[in-house]
N, C-alpha and C positions, 0 to 999 in steps of 0.2 A: 594233220594238214598234209595235203599233197603238194609237192614242189613241181612247178611247170615252167616251161619256156614257151612264150608266144613269139613266133617268127612271122612278122608282118610283111606282106607283099606290097610292093609298089609305093612305099612312102620315102620321101626325101631322095628320090631318084630323078635325075634329069629336070629338076626344078618343079616336079609335080608332087602333089599331096604333101606339102611341107608341113611337118608336125614337129614342134619342139618337144624334146624328151621330157621336160618338166610337165608339159601339158599331157603327154601320153601317160606319164606316171599318175597324174591326178585323175585322168579318165579311168584307169584301172582301179584306183582306190574308190572312186565313186561307184564303180560296178560291184564293189564289195570284196575285192581281193586284198590280201595282206602281203606284207613282205615284198612290196613292189620295188623293183629296181630296173633301170634300163642300161643297156650297153651299146655304145656308139650310136650314130645317127640312122642306122639302116633298119631300125624297127625290131630290136631284140628286147623282150620284156620278160624278166624273171618275176614270178609271183607264186603265192600260195593260195590254195582253195580247198575247201572240204569236198567240193564236187569231184566225183570220179567218172561221171558220164562225159566222155570226150565230145560227143556230138552236142550235148547241151552246153558245155563249156565253150566250144567253138562258136556256136550260135549266139551265145550271150556276148562274147567278145566282139564278134563281127558286127552284131547289131549295135552295140554300144559305141564302137569306134565310128561306124558309118553315121550314126546320129551325131556324135560329138564333133566330128571333123568333116562332115559332109562329103564323103567319098565312099565308093563301094569297097568296103574293107574285106580282105581275105587274109586268113591267118592259118598257120600250121602250128598246132599245139603238140609239144613234146614233153613227156614226163622226165623227171630226173633219171629214172631207171632206163628209159628208152635212149636218152642221150648217152648214158654210160655204155649201153649196148652198141650204139652207132660208133663210138670211139673205139671200143674193143674190136669190132668187126672190120675196121678199116683194113684194106689190103696191106700186105707186108710191104713196109717201106713207104707207105703213103704219108706224105708230109715230112719225110726225113730230109729231103734235099730241096728246100724251097727256093734256092737260088737257080736251080736247073728246071724245076717243075712248078707250075701253078696248080694247086690242089684245092678242089671244091667239094663240098658235100651238098647234094641236091636233096632237100627235104620235101616230102610228099604230103599233100593234103588228101585225107581219106575221102573217097574210097580208092584212090589211085594206089597201086602197089608197085614195088620195085620191079617185079617181073613184067608188068605192063609198061612201065616207064622206060626200062632199058631198051625196049623195042624202038623208041624214038631217039635214043642217044647214039647218033651216028658218029663214028670216029674217023679221023684222018690217019691212015697208017703212018707210023713213024712220028706222029705229033701227039695224038690223043690216046688216052686209056680210059675206059669206062667199065665199071663193075657194079652189079646190083648186090646190095646187102639185104638183110632181112627187113630193115626199116627205111633205108635211104639208098641213093646212088652215090658212087664215088667217081669223080671225074678229074683227071689231071691232063695237063698238056705241057709240052716243052715251052719254057719261057721264051727261048730264042726264036721259036716259030709260032708263038701264040696267035699271030695274025692269020695263020693258016688253019687254026683250030676249027673244028666243026661244032663246038659248043653253041655258037650262035644259031646254028640250024635248029636246035631244040627250042630256042626262044621263039621261033616263028611258028611253032606247032600249037594246035588247040590244047594239047595236054600240058603245055607250059603254064596255063592258068591255074593248074593244081600243083605247082612246084614253087619253091623258093630256094635260092642258092646262097650259101655262106662259105667263105674261104676257110681253109683248115685252121688258120690261126684264130679266127673268130670262133669257130666251132669249139676248139679246145679251150679257149678262154672262157666261153660260156659254161662249159663243163666245169672248169675250175671254180667259177663263181657259184654254180649250183652246189658243188661239193661243200662250200663254206657255209651254206645255209643249214 
């Protein structure tokens, strides 16, 4: 069995697309996945599947969630090996000083690549830092000047529909949970 993480876009944010995690878990089980577990309310689902075709897996999940919860589902699917690579490739010092910097990993929905996505990641000098990895973008900003960050500018772009953002703590916790499997 392959271990995966589904990162769902746009659920339980701003009072829209409210989905209880117990219902989300049940939906994944009805779709035939095993070892299903959720983590916090922002749409993180760990699961196992014999399927190795990412496109087929993504299509099945998006179709199932759209049907079960009556919203236009979008998901980024990450394998356990890919999440390990994303953690390993983080820029030196990324996430080490979370009192000074807010650090986020921007996960990308295929076919969007980090090389394409980084072109949309405008940074405010002295506030923001952005770097493309092999599989994701890394974005940090000074906590004291977070209101000046340009991260919100990427949210207004069409390419944002192919991204989902998780903070560094959530990303590393999800990795730890996947390692236990």
